[in-house]
C-alpha positions as CSV (number, residue, x, y, z in Angstrom):
1,M,197.1,80.4,130.4
2,P,195.2,79.7,133.9
3,S,191.5,80.2,133.7
4,L,188.1,79.5,135.1
5,D,187.0,77.9,132.0
6,I,183.2,76.8,131.9
7,R,182.1,74.6,128.8
8,N,178.7,73.9,127.5
9,L,177.3,74.1,131.2
10,C,173.7,73.1,131.6
11,V,171.9,73.3,135.1
12,S,168.6,72.6,136.5
13,I,166.5,73.7,139.2
14,G,164.2,70.6,139.8
15,E,162.9,70.0,136.3
16,K,163.4,73.7,134.8
17,P,166.6,74.4,133.1
18,I,168.2,77.4,133.7
19,L,171.7,78.1,132.0
20,K,171.7,75.9,128.3
21,D,175.2,75.4,127.2
22,F,176.5,78.4,129.0
23,S,180.4,78.7,128.1
24,L,182.9,81.3,129.2
25,S,186.4,81.3,129.6
26,L,187.9,83.9,132.7
27,P,191.5,84.1,132.5
28,K,193.4,84.6,136.0
29,G,194.4,88.3,135.7
30,E,191.3,89.8,134.0
31,V,187.9,91.1,135.2
32,H,184.6,89.9,133.6
33,A,181.2,91.4,133.7
34,I,177.9,89.6,132.7
35,M,174.9,91.8,132.7
36,G,171.4,90.6,132.0
37,P,167.8,90.7,133.3
38,N,166.2,88.9,136.2
39,G,165.5,85.1,135.8
40,T,168.4,84.7,133.0
41,G,170.4,82.7,135.0
42,K,173.2,84.8,136.5
43,S,172.5,83.9,139.9
44,T,172.2,80.1,139.1
45,L,175.6,80.2,137.6
46,A,177.4,81.4,140.6
47,K,175.5,78.9,142.9
48,A,176.4,76.2,140.4
49,L,180.2,77.0,140.4
50,A,180.0,77.1,144.2
51,G,178.5,73.6,144.5
52,H,175.0,75.0,146.0
53,E,172.6,71.7,146.5
54,D,169.7,72.9,144.9
55,Y,171.3,73.2,141.7
56,T,171.7,70.2,139.3
57,I,174.4,69.8,137.0
58,T,173.0,68.3,133.7
59,G,175.6,68.4,131.3
60,G,179.0,70.4,130.6
61,E,182.3,71.1,132.4
62,V,184.0,73.4,134.7
63,F,187.8,73.5,135.3
64,L,189.8,76.0,137.5
65,D,193.4,76.3,136.2
66,G,193.1,72.8,134.7
67,E,191.6,71.1,137.4
68,L,187.8,69.9,137.3
69,L,185.6,71.5,139.8
70,L,182.3,70.2,139.4
71,G,181.4,66.9,141.6
72,L,183.8,68.5,144.4
73,E,182.0,69.5,148.0
74,P,181.8,73.6,148.3
75,E,184.8,73.4,150.8
76,A,187.0,71.4,148.3
77,R,186.3,74.5,145.3
78,A,186.7,77.0,147.9
79,K,190.4,75.2,148.9
80,L,191.0,75.0,145.1
81,G,190.6,79.1,145.0
82,L,186.9,79.7,144.2
83,F,185.1,82.7,146.2
84,L,181.7,83.3,146.0
85,A,180.3,86.8,147.2
86,F,176.7,86.4,147.6
87,Q,174.0,89.1,146.9
88,Y,172.3,88.6,150.3
89,P,175.1,87.2,152.6
90,C,173.5,85.6,155.7
91,E,174.2,86.3,159.5
92,I,176.2,83.6,161.5
93,P,175.3,85.0,165.3
94,G,177.5,84.2,168.0
95,V,180.6,83.7,165.6
96,S,182.5,87.1,165.3
97,I,184.2,88.2,162.1
98,A,188.1,87.7,163.5
99,N,187.2,84.3,164.5
100,F,185.2,83.1,161.3
101,L,188.1,84.8,159.2
102,R,190.6,83.0,161.1
103,A,188.8,79.8,160.9
104,A,188.4,80.3,157.0
105,S,192.3,81.1,156.7
106,Q,193.2,78.1,159.0
107,A,191.1,75.6,156.9
108,R,193.4,76.7,153.7
109,L,196.7,75.9,155.1
110,P,198.4,72.3,154.8
111,E,197.5,69.8,157.6
112,G,200.2,70.7,160.6
113,Q,200.4,74.6,160.5
114,E,198.8,77.0,162.1
115,V,197.6,80.6,161.4
116,A,199.9,83.2,163.2
117,A,198.1,85.3,165.6
118,V,200.1,88.2,165.1
119,E,200.4,88.3,161.3
120,F,196.7,87.5,161.0
121,Y,195.5,90.3,162.9
122,K,198.2,92.7,161.5
123,K,196.8,91.8,157.9
124,L,193.1,91.9,158.8
125,H,193.4,95.4,160.3
126,G,195.3,96.8,157.4
127,K,192.3,95.3,155.0
128,M,189.7,96.8,157.5
129,D,191.7,100.1,157.0
130,A,191.7,100.0,153.3
131,L,187.6,99.5,153.1
132,K,187.3,102.0,155.9
133,M,185.5,99.5,158.5
134,D,185.9,100.3,162.5
135,R,188.4,97.9,163.7
136,K,185.7,97.2,166.2
137,F,183.8,95.1,163.6
138,T,186.3,92.3,164.5
139,A,184.2,91.6,167.5
140,R,181.1,91.5,166.4
141,S,179.1,88.5,165.1
142,L,179.0,87.8,161.1
143,N,176.6,90.5,159.6
144,E,174.3,90.4,162.4
145,G,172.5,93.7,162.5
146,F,174.5,94.8,159.6
147,S,173.4,97.5,157.0
148,G,173.6,96.0,153.2
149,G,176.6,98.1,152.7
150,E,178.6,96.9,156.0
151,R,177.3,93.2,154.9
152,K,178.9,93.9,151.2
153,R,182.3,95.2,152.9
154,C,182.3,92.6,155.0
155,E,182.0,90.3,151.6
156,I,184.9,92.1,150.2
157,L,186.9,92.0,153.3
158,Q,186.8,88.0,153.4
159,M,187.7,88.2,149.8
160,M,190.7,90.2,150.8
161,M,191.5,88.3,153.8
162,L,191.6,84.9,151.8
163,E,193.1,85.8,148.5
164,P,191.3,83.3,145.7
165,K,192.5,82.7,142.5
166,Y,188.7,83.6,141.1
167,A,186.2,85.6,142.5
168,I,182.5,85.3,141.4
169,M,180.6,88.5,143.0
170,D,176.8,88.1,142.7
171,E,175.2,91.3,142.2
172,T,177.5,92.8,145.2
173,D,176.2,96.0,144.1
174,S,172.7,95.4,144.9
175,G,171.1,97.7,147.4
176,L,174.0,99.8,147.8
177,D,174.4,103.8,147.9
178,I,177.1,105.4,146.0
179,D,179.6,105.8,149.0
180,A,179.2,102.5,149.8
181,L,179.6,101.2,146.1
182,K,182.7,103.2,145.9
183,I,184.4,101.5,148.9
184,V,183.6,98.0,147.8
185,A,184.6,98.9,144.1
186,Q,188.4,100.2,145.9
187,G,188.5,96.9,147.8
188,V,187.9,94.8,144.5
189,N,190.2,97.1,142.7
190,L,193.1,96.8,145.1
191,M,193.2,93.0,144.8
192,R,193.2,93.2,141.0
193,G,196.4,92.0,139.4
194,P,197.6,88.8,137.6
195,E,196.6,86.3,140.4
196,L,193.1,87.1,140.3
197,G,190.3,86.5,138.0
198,V,186.9,88.4,138.8
199,L,183.6,87.6,137.4
200,V,181.1,90.5,138.3
201,I,177.4,89.8,137.9
202,T,175.1,92.7,137.8
203,H,172.0,94.2,136.5
204,Y,173.7,97.8,136.1
205,Q,176.3,99.7,134.6
206,R,177.3,101.8,137.5
207,L,179.2,99.2,139.2
208,L,181.2,99.3,136.1
209,D,182.1,102.6,136.1
210,Y,184.4,101.7,139.2
211,I,185.4,98.3,138.6
212,V,185.9,98.6,134.9
213,P,186.0,95.0,133.3
214,D,188.4,93.7,130.6
215,K,185.1,92.2,129.0
216,V,181.3,92.3,128.9
217,H,179.2,89.6,128.2
218,V,175.4,89.8,127.7
219,M,173.5,86.9,129.0
220,W,169.9,85.9,127.9
221,D,167.9,82.8,128.6
222,G,170.4,80.7,130.3
223,R,173.1,81.9,127.7
224,I,175.7,84.5,126.6
225,V,174.5,86.3,123.4
226,K,177.3,88.8,122.7
227,S,180.7,89.7,124.2
228,G,182.5,92.9,123.8
229,G,184.6,95.4,125.7
230,K,183.7,98.0,128.2
231,E,181.7,99.8,125.7
232,L,179.1,97.2,125.4
233,A,177.8,98.2,128.8
234,F,177.5,101.7,128.2
235,E,175.2,100.4,124.8
236,L,173.4,97.7,127.0
237,E,172.7,100.6,129.2
238,A,171.2,103.2,126.9
239,K,169.2,100.4,124.6
240,G,168.0,98.5,127.7
241,Y,167.0,94.4,127.7
242,D,164.4,95.0,125.2
243,W,167.4,95.6,122.5
244,V,168.6,92.1,123.7
245,S,165.3,90.1,123.2
246,K,164.8,91.7,119.9
247,E,168.3,91.4,118.5
248,L,170.8,89.9,120.1
249,A,168.9,86.5,121.7
250,P,167.3,86.1,118.2
251,S,170.5,85.6,116.2
252,A,172.0,83.4,119.3
253,K,169.4,80.4,118.8
254,N,170.5,80.3,115.0
């Protein structure tokens, strides 16, 4: 079965190890959630998978539908079908949303093929309507002056336009009010299907009320210490992360 397969991944920042023999398999067509406290390595996982230069891979392997991911440049990973929705999307002054997305779409096409303008804008406007984004946003510089909710909607818009094979969502719910959270979740749910695997990284169970995962994984000290169904998120919400440190983490080390 096609999957994003992470095997015994070890990642360090400088001399400090963050991920320690981290393993996870995300089948295409499923939504998995990773929950855990600050400092346990969730964002490190996302950035290491995307190829961020500040994160050093010291061991393990990652395969995207059987193709080795590690060692590739971030652009090559994106072309293979990996998408990262950032926790804090950056601004790109002077580059409009429309031009950014058109360039990104063009970069994914084989050499010699061109993005057709009419079809591109028809698709773009349809996705914006689904996310309740004003079409005038297409002329605005990417994320410049955007609210937190507008930035996150723009991230989901990019995902919907680029149609990746696997999407890593790094705390996409951070800073969102309930209305914005519902709209972002709606965009993700519209994309759910057999051709997309989604890894949702979050602190809180509330996002999982709207993006219901197939599996939930609890992360602690750089590794997965427990996996289960969506009910695991409710258990974690009720018991808190002290439950992880006292009951789950010690057993994972044995």
